[in-house]
N, C-alpha and C positions, 0 to 999 in steps of 0.2 A: 421676057420678063421670067420666064421661069428660072432661068438658069439665077438672072440674080434674087431671088425668090430663099433659092435655096442656100445661094453664100450671104445670105440676110441671117435664114433660122442658124447655119454655123455659128459663124461671125460671132453672135451670142450666145449659141450655149457650148463656143470654144472658148472667151474670151474669160468664165469666170475662172472651167479648167488653169484656162495658164497662173489667174490667179493666185488656183489652192498649190501650183504647183513650184512658180512660185517662191509663194508663201513658204513651202518647205524645203524651199533649196535655202533661203533665208535665216529658215530656224534653225537647220544644217552649218548651215555655214557658221553663224553665230554662237552655234555650240562649242565644236570646232579650234574656229580660232580666236573667238572672245565672250565663251564659257560663261560667264557668269548678266552679258545686257545681248537684246535683241540688235540685230542691226542685220537693216533693209535691201544694204546691200556694204558697197564697198565703201569705208571710208573716205575717201575724193568724196562720191556721189555722197555723200548723207552729210560731209560738209559745206556742199552747195545750199542747205536749208538752214530757215531758222527753227529747227526742230526738230527732235526726231519722230518726230506726229506726222509734221509733212513731208518728208521723206520718205516713211514711209505710205505714203498715199500716192505719190513721185511714182511707186518704185512699184506699187497695186498697178497702176498706171498702164507704166510701160509692159507689166507680168499681165493685163488684159490683151493690153493692143498683141503682144508675142503667138496670146492663144486665140486671138480674132485673126493675124494673119494666117497660122498654121488651120485652122477651123475652116475659112474660107477660099485658103487653097487651095483645100481639100477637096473642092469641087472637079479639079482639072481629070480628079477619077471619075469623074461621072461623063466625062467625053466618051460615048458609044462611039462616035466614031474617028478619036485621037487612036494612036498606037497606044502600048503601051511604053516605049521610048518617051512618045511627044506629053503622054501624059506624066510621066517623071520629072521632064526635064522640065516642062513646066512650071509645076512645083516644085524641083530645084531652084532654077533663075528668080519664082517672084518670093517663095520664102525666106534667098539668101541675099536678093537684092533689094528686099524691104525692114527683114535683120538688122544687115551692115548699121546700116545710120543707127538704127538704134544703140545697140551697145556703145560703138562709139560717141555717141551723142550724150547717153549716158555714165559714162564712163566709164563702164565695166569692160574697152575693153580699147589702150590704145589705135591712133589714129598713123602711124607708120605702116610706113611700104612692107620692112618683115613680120610684122603684127599679120593686117591679113592677108599677106602671103601664107604667113605660120593660121592662120582662121581658115584661110580658103583652101589649104590645102584638107587639113581635121576636119572643118565639114562634110568636102566631095568626098574623102575615105569613110564617115559616118553617113551618108546617104546612101554612097552605096555599096557600103556592106547590106544595111537598113533592106535596099528594093534589092540584094539578093536572094537573102533570108529571105524576104517576104512573095518573092518569085517563088525557090524552091517550093514554101510553104505552100502560096497556090497551087503549085507542076502537082504535088507531092497529091490535096483538095480531087482536081483535076480528075484525076487518076482514079483514087478510091470512087468516088462518084458513075465514070466510065467504067468501071467494076460492075457495080453494082447496076446501074444501068441493061451493061451488055449479059446482065443474070437472066 
């Protein structure tokens, strides 16, 4: 029950963060590609809707869902009895498996095999890079704390 409450709290906190990040990326995309008009996503995505407002609301819902996925899955790292490798692998699998269909269904990424393989490789490389960086910083923090304790 404690884990479910933690997941719900993180989902509720992270969904608006997902919307904010998505909105910032959409504004950047619009500015870079279309310069004078706001596009919440790719033209293919927007064309699925009757008007830009509906497309924006749909995109915001997807951004919220992605934020919720990351927030809710972050509770993996609260599992004290799990190794850091199990926590990381579980988080990776949850985020990857839940995001992939969103990206394909939203038309943000084609669902063909070469694209899925490329996305999987890119996602894995980025995830591993972030994981290694996090471990290095954690190790530094632990070493600093141990030095303070030993004084």
